[in-house]
N, C-alpha and C positions, 0 to 999 in steps of 0.2 A: 541245087542239084546235089541229089544222090552220091554220096561217098559207096567208094567200092568196099565191100568189106575186108578187114584185115586177117590175113593169113593165120592162122593156128600157130599157137608158139610150140614150138618144138624143141622141149631142154635138151634133147640127145644131139641138138646142134649149137650148144651154147660149151665152150671148150669147158673140158672136165677143170683146170687149172681154175677158173673163176668163180665155179660154185660156190667153195668154202669158204671163200674173202666174203662173199655176198652176204651169205647166209649168219657170219659172223656180223656182219654191221645192223643186217636187220636184226636181230637177235638184241643187239647191244641198242639200237634204237627204242625197240620196245622196254626195254628193262629202265631204260633213262626215263620212258613218259609215265611207266608204275611208278618209280621211284619218286621222280617230282609231284603227282600224283598225291603220294603216301605222307610228305611232306608237307605239300599244301592241307591236307585234309588234318595230320597233326596238332600241325599250327593254328588252326581255325579252333581246333578241340582245347586247346592248352589255355588259348585267349581266352577264351569266352571263359571257361573255369577260372579262370585266374582272375577274369574280371567280374563275375557272380563272385565269387569269396570276398572280395575285396567289399564289394558294394555290400554284402549281406552284415560287413561289420561296421558299415557306416563310413566306409573311409572313400574320399573321392581325389586327394590330393595326391594319388597315386594313378601313375600311366601305365597302360600296356602294353610293348609292340614286341613282335614275335621275327624271330631271325633265323630259319632256318628250326631247328631244335631248340635254339636256346628264346628266353621269355629276357626282353631287357627290360626293368623297371626306369621309369625317371619321374621328375615332378619333384615337390619342394615338401619335403616334413616339417611341422611345427618345432622339431626335436629332436634328438638324438632316439630315443627312448620310440618313439612311434614309427623310426625309418625300420629299425632291430623288430617292429611289430610286423611291417609292412611285410620284411624280407623273411620271416619265420612262417608268418601266414604264408605267403606264398609254396614255399618248401613245404607245407604242409599237401599241396595239388599237386605237385610237380616234383620231378626230382631237382634236388638244390644244385646238382651242379649244371644243370641246365638256365639255371637261372643270373642274368647279369645285371648287379645294381649301380645303377648308374644316376639315385636318386642324392637329391642335394637337403640340407639340412637349413633351418632358418638362424642369420646369425643370433650368438645369446645375445641380450640387450644388456649395457651395464645392471645393478641391481641396484632397486627402488627405496628410496629413505619408507620406512613403516610410517602410519597415522601415527601421529603425536596424541594422546586424547589422557584426562585426568578427570573420573568423577570422586567429587569432594559431596559426602556426606555428612551431618549434621543433627545432630537434635540434642535431650536430654542425654543419654549416654556417651555424649563423645562426639570423638569428629574419625572418618576414615578417607584414608586416599587410596585411591585405585586410580591404575592405568600406566602408560608409559609416555616418560618425556625424554631430549633429547639430552645426552651427555652435558653436565655445565655445574656451572656451580650455582642455580639455583634451586637444584634440588634442595639442599639443606636451609633453603630460605625457605620454599614450601612450608615443609615442615617445622620449620620455626614457629611461621606464621598461625598454622592449626594449630599448635601445642598453646601458644599463648592462646587462644580463644576457651579452652577448656584447660587450663594446668593443673586440676584435682585427678584429671582421666586419662591416663594413657592413651597417644595416640594409635588407632590402627593405621596402621603403614603398610599401605603393599601397591608404595610405588617399583618401579624398574628404571634404567635408562637404556637408550642404544647408541650407539656411538658415529650420531651423523649430527648436522648442522640441523638447528631450530628452522623450520619452514618461516615464511612472511608471513607477519603478524601474529605469532606465537607466543611473544610477551606479552603484544598489549590485552589478547586474549586470556592470557594465563593472572596479570595482574587484576584485570577485570575481574575473573575468575575468584580471586582469594578475596577482594573488596567487598563482592558480594556475600562471601561466605562470611565474612568478619559484621555484616550487619542484620543476616538471615540466622537467628537459633534454630528453626527446626527448617532443613531445607536440602535438597539435593542438586548440586549445582556438575553440569556437566562443559565441558571446557578443548575444543579444540582450535586450531588456527584460524578458521572459516567461519565459528559459530560459536555461540555459550548459549548453552540451554538450562533456563532458574526454574524448578519447580520447587513453591514453599508455604508456607501458613504461616497466616497474618494472625495475631488475638482481638484485633478488629476491623474494622472496615476503613478506622480513619489511618490507622498502621498502615493497611492496605494500600491506602492511596498515597501514604508517603513510601512507602517500600520502592512502591514503582515510578512514583517523580524522581525519585534521587538514580534509581539505576537508568532511568533512561536519558538523565544529565549526565551521568557518567559514564555513558555507551561511548567507546573509541568508534573513529569515523570511519564507517567500510566494515565492519564488525557486524554481521547477524547476529542477533541478538533474540531470542526467545522467552518469553516470562510469563511465566500462571505462578498466580500466587491466588491464592485462596483464603478468604476469611468466615471462619463458622459462626452461625448464626448463633447471636447473642442472648444467652439466658434473660430473662428479663423479669425481676423481682422487684414489686409486685409487679405485674402486668399492668399496664397503665393507659389508658388516655384521658386526657382532659379537653374537654372542647368549652372556649368562652367567647360569649357575644356581650357587650359591652357597646361604648361610645365609640373607641375605636373599632370598631367592626367584629365579624366572627373570625377564630382562628385556631387552632392548635397550642397548647402550651405542651401539651405532649400526644403523643399518640403511639400506639402498638398493635400488631398485626401476626398471627399467625401463618398467616399465607399468601402470597403476591397477588391471588385472586381476593382474599378477605382485603386487601388494602387497596385495591384499587375500588373496593366497592363503599370502602369507610371513608376515601378520599372524594369519591363521585357525591357522596353524602352531605360529604361538608362542603363543596362547591353548591351544591343544589341548599345551603343552609346559609350561602352566603360567604362563606369563606372565598377569597381570592390569593393570587400569585401560586406558588411552588410550593404546596405544602407537603412534608415529607412525613413518613409514617414510616416504623421501625419494625421488620420484621424479625419476628425472633423464636424462640421458645420459653415456654411455660405458662401456656396459655389455663385458665380458669376449667373454660369451655368449650365444645366447636364449635356453640351457638357464640363465640365472642362477636364478631358482626353484625351478626341478626338485633344481638344485643347493645351496643356502639349505636348503631344507625339509626335505633329508636332512640336513643338516648340522643343523637346528635338533631333528630326531627323533632323531637320536643325541645329542645332549645329553640331552634329556630323560630318557635309557635310564641315564643317568649319576646317580651324587649328587652329583656337581657337576664342573661341565666349564667351559671357555670355551671359543665357540669363533667365528674371526676371519678373515672372507674380505677377501683385498686384492686388487683384481681375481680371476686365477686359482688365483691363491696361497691355499692354506688349510691353517689351523692350529687342530690341537685341543690343548689342556692339560685335561688329565683332572687332578681332585685328588691330596690322597695319600690319600684312605678311598674310594676307587676300587679293587675288586679288581682284581686282574690278569688273569682270566677274564673280568670283565665287559668291560674296557679290550679286550682284545684281542678278544672279538667285536663290540664297537661298532667299532672299528676297522673290521676285516675288511669287514664290512657296508655304512660307509661310502665305504670307498673301491670297492665293487663298485656301490655306487648314484647316484657323481659322475660327471655327465656327461665324455666328453670335454675335452679341455683341459685340467679342474682337477686341480692338483696338490695331493696331502694331505699333511702332515707332522704327526702325533700324536707325544704328548709325555705320558708319567703320571708325575705328582709322587712324590716320596721323602722322607718324615720327616728330619729331617737326626736324625744321630749325637751324639754329646757328644764335648768334645775339640776341635772343631775352630775355628780361629781364626776370629774377626772377619772378611767382607770388604771390602774395599776400596767406598769409598761417595762419592758424591757428593753435597751437599745444597743444595737453593735452596727460600726460605721467602720467599713474597710476603706482607706487612703488609697486613690489611685496612683501616689508618687511616692509614696513611702511604702506601701504596702501595708500600711500600719493599723492594726484594729484595736478601736477606743467601745469598751461596753461602757454604761452607765446603765441607771433603773435599780427594779427590786428584783433581789432573790430572795428564797423563802430562810436559809440559814448560813451559817460557816461550810458546810459540809458541801453543800453547791456551791457555795465558792469558791471552793476547793477544784470542786470539779469541773468548775466553769472555766478555770485561770489553765487546770490541768489539758483539757480539752484543747481551747485555744491556742495553747504553746504547741501541743502537734497535729494541729492543723494549719494553724498560722506562723510557726516561730514563733521566736524569742519577742518579737518587737509588736506588745499588745501593751495597754493600757486599762485597767481594771477597775471603774470608780462605783460602787454599786453599796446599795444597803440594805439590812434586814428586814424582811416583814412576814412572822407567823403567819400571819392571817390571808395570804397570797391561795389564789382559787388551786384546787384540786387538778394536778399532772401540770404545775407550771414546771417544775425541772426538763420533762418529757420533750415541752415545748419551748424550751430555750433550747437546749440543747439540740434539738432535731434544728430548731433555725439555723442554730450555728454551724450545724450539720451544711445546709445547706448552702447558708454564706460562701463554704468554701469553693465552693463548684463556681464561683466567680471573679474576675479580674479588679473588679472594685464595687461595691454599694452598700446597701442597707439594709438592716432586718429589725423589725417590730412587733416584738411578743406582747399581747394582751391575752386576757382570758376568752376570749370568743373569736381572734381571729391571730391568724401568723402575715404579718405584710413583708413581702422581699422584694428589693427592688435594685436594679443594677445593669453591669455592663460585661458580657463575658467575649471572649474571641474564640469559643465552642459553639458550634452548631445543635448540640448534641445537652449542655448544659441547663438548657430551661427543659428538655425532658426526667434529668439526672433529678433534678429538684422538686420536678411532682412526684415523682416517685419515694424520693425520700421523705416529703411532707405527707405524701397520704400515707406510707407506710407506718409512721413516725407517730401522726398525731390521731389515726384510726376514725374509722366510716364515720361521716355526717359534722366531723369539724372544717370549720374555716378558713382557709387562706386562699392566699393572694398572692398571685407571681407577676411582677411589673418589671422582664429582664430583655436588656436592647440587647441586639448581635453587633459587635463592631468586628467589622473585615479586616481593621488592621492592627486589630488584636490576634488574629485567626494564624497558626501559622502554615493551614493548608487551606488560605483562602484562595491561593492561583492556583489549587490542584482541583478544578472539577472532579465528581464523582462521574461513572458512566452515566448514570442516568441523567445526567446534568448534561453529561455531551451528546446523548441521545436526542435530546431535548433539545438542545444550539441546530443541532442540525437537523431536525425536523422544523424547526424556525423559518430556517434558510430556502429549504425545499420548497414551502409552505409560500413564500414570499415570490420565490419561481422558479418552473423545474425546471429539470435537465432535460433538453431536446436534443433528439438527433434528424441528421438528413433521413432523409424516408427513404425507408425499406432496407439501409445500411446503420451499422455500428458505429456510423462513424457522428460525433458529437458536432451538433450544431453549433456554429462562429456567436450566435446571439447565446448560446450557455456560457460563455466564457466568464461573463459575471459571477452566475452561482456558482462556478466552480473555482473560482478565487477566491468567494465568502465561505464556501465549504472548507476548503484550507484552510483559511484564517483560523473557522473553528476547529477544528482538527489537531492546527499545531501545540495548542493547548490539549491535546487529549493522545497525547503518544501511545500507540500498540492500544488503543480501544478495541474492544471485541466487537464487530458488526458485523453483518449480512447485509448485503450491498444487494437487494433483488431488482430483479427486472421483469416487467409485465411489458404486455402488448396489447392491442386489439383484436376482435376473433377474426378479421379479415387472414383471406389465405390458409396453408393448411397448420394442424394443429403442430405436428412435426417443425413445420419449418417458426413456426412463428416460439419456439419453446427455443431451438439452436437461437434464433434473431434476440431475443430477452436473454440469454447467456451472456453472448456474444455484448451485448450493450453490457450487462451487468461487468464485465470483466476491462470493457475498456474505460469505465466511469475509476474501477481502481486502480487501471494504469493512468489514467491522467492525473490521479490524486497521488501517484508516486512521481509522477511526474514533476509535480509542484514541491516537493521537496515534504513528503507528508511517510510517516511510518506504518506500513499496509500489511504488516505481521498479524496485527488479529482482523484484517477484515478476509471475507470470502464471499465471492460473486458464484450468486444462482439464481437461474432465469427460472422464469413460474409461467411463459407463455401467455396465452390468452386466462387463466385460471385467476379466478379472485376480480372479477372485475367489479368497477366501482358505482359505474351504472350501465345502464343500455346500452349495447354495441349495436342499436338500427340505426344512430345519428350520427352525422360526422363530428359535431359534439362533443357525441357522448364518444366515439373512440380517441377521441383527444384527449380525455380525461385519462381516460384505459390506460393511455400509454403512458407508460410512468417510472420511475428509479424510487424507490424507497429502501430506507435506512431503519434496519432496527438491530437491537442489541442483540447477540446471540446471547443464548441459554434462557431468553425469557419467550413465555409461548406466543407464536403465531397467532393474531387475533383471527378468530372464526369469521369475521368478515369485516370490509374497513370500515363500519361502523362500532364495531363492538365498544369503544368507548362509549361512545352514547347512548348505547342500548344499557350501557351498568350505569352509567349515572340516571338514566331513564328509573331502572328500577330500581334504585336507591331511594329515589325519591316517593317512591310507593303510591295512595292513593291520589286521585284529582284531588283532594282539600287538603292534604299536607302538600301536592306542588303548589297549589293556590298559596298558601300561607308561606310558602319558600320563597313564592315569587315577590310577594308584597315585603317578605324582610328584606330581597333583595333590592328593592324601590329606595329602602332607606326607612325605616322606623326610625321613632322619636327615642332619644335618648337622653333625653331634658332631664327625666327623673332623679332624683337623688339616690347615689349607689353609697351610703358610709355604712359603718360597719352594724350592723341592727342592735334593739339593746333589748327588744322583747317577740326575739322570732319565730315565726309559729313553725312547728316540725310536723311532718305527716314521713312516716316509717311504714312500710310494705317489706314483711318477713318473706324468703325466700320461699319456695314452692319445694317441698322434699329433698332441701340445702341439706348439705353433708356435712360433717365436720371437717371445720377448716383446717391444713394442716399445716404446721407451724414451718 
């Protein structure tokens, strides 16, 4: 339906009294709308400007809200300074009269006690103490203990105290650190309530092992201790190797090497020559030639080809004494080949013993006996004159104490060099706990018992250096573990070997596709724990390997997880794992081909190796070194025959008329004194 049109508005018909108020009301409404729009616009502009300024400065804890022209700030500032910073920053954007601060401040916590710690440094120049201790009566005790260790050198005291109670474990850690400082003459010890870190230098490997054993046994329960003790390589004078093959088998009396690789090659050559058991070889300084390993390996091979022989290297002087049961033809052949094989600098003197004939008068002798019960030294036999007798008496008293008995007669016709042989023999006898010494013109023989595993090496060094090249001496020294104060402390190498022996018997297995140790491996984990309990803090890398199935990244992660699981499992069996590092190698370095299930099972493994030793280039590196040491096929055949058990029935008594060959060195420089 169409509406009728509205009639036009005729203002003239509105009474005049209503026009003015209507206009005023309309103007007011329009003004209010304009004012409201202006306020909304100002609020939006101000809010955006303030928020932008705060975010530019990285302030996110302040909230901004507009109420008309006012800007309200809320939120919790971390401290009072941060609150003032927000207010000042906003005041730079808008007029400060428009700001309404409603911010709160995080309550101030109670002031925490500082971290107490002490650094203790000790060397030949004295002792330094640096750090912060709790305020107590222990401060002066710490200073007195440190000063007593170096009474002639003023203590460098940089200790401060704070008036806070000592944290839990502080007293035990500080006492342990002071005991370590007393034990270690060259050390740095850092003490905190929860950890003690010890860095020190020992004079020898035996001293290093002793320090580590004492520190580990004295460690307080629950205290984390980090021990880093290093022993510099010894200077070997002379650089000595002595390899013997007789009725008792093949063995080392002394062994020296200049590098770890040279040691491995020398020991491999000894094994090929018939030496069994754990043979040791000292890595030290003072090698006479970079080709020391080549020379000694050639000498060991020569001994392997003879029925009985003794090989001695003293620096560049080489002495080969073949037993009386060695045929002349074999002696000549071996000596000729050895002379050709020795590198430049080395000089060879070879002797073939001959059996004594009847009707020969007994030789002149000097004997000494060191009694095991009383440690009394009894000396009998012949000396050249009264001067030598006084020298022997003085030397014996200095070496063995006053409990000596000297019953000798004078003989001016004794062989040349007799005094030197007697004194060298007594010096060597001093390395034993008990034993006997026999000195003759043609030999020096030493027999006895020792509680030191290095005594035989030291005796060989003394006699080879004092007697000179080509002189015969025999060492029959037995090691008695009951006399060794370090017998219960295995070396890191022995620990690693014991661990390898356990893993060779049974491998550590895991649930397929996971890092969970299989229940069947509980026996090997217990055996490993039993071994490692005697090796606290030993530095081992626990290496995990997988087969080649799956992704490379996944295998790497799985191997890492399995290695870490083994370390944690050992920790759960109360093993000190502070020196262990878990490292996964994934599918790297497979032992065998991964194409078969049997091969993949072999490649899935956990290996243990000493940290600091080179990682083998291949799993068969040791076998390769042994093969290389054996040399030619002919030498390998001879070595195999020697291992099968050669006939040692011949007489090996001292020779009366030995046959000697000397091969001069090639371009040999003058020997340094």
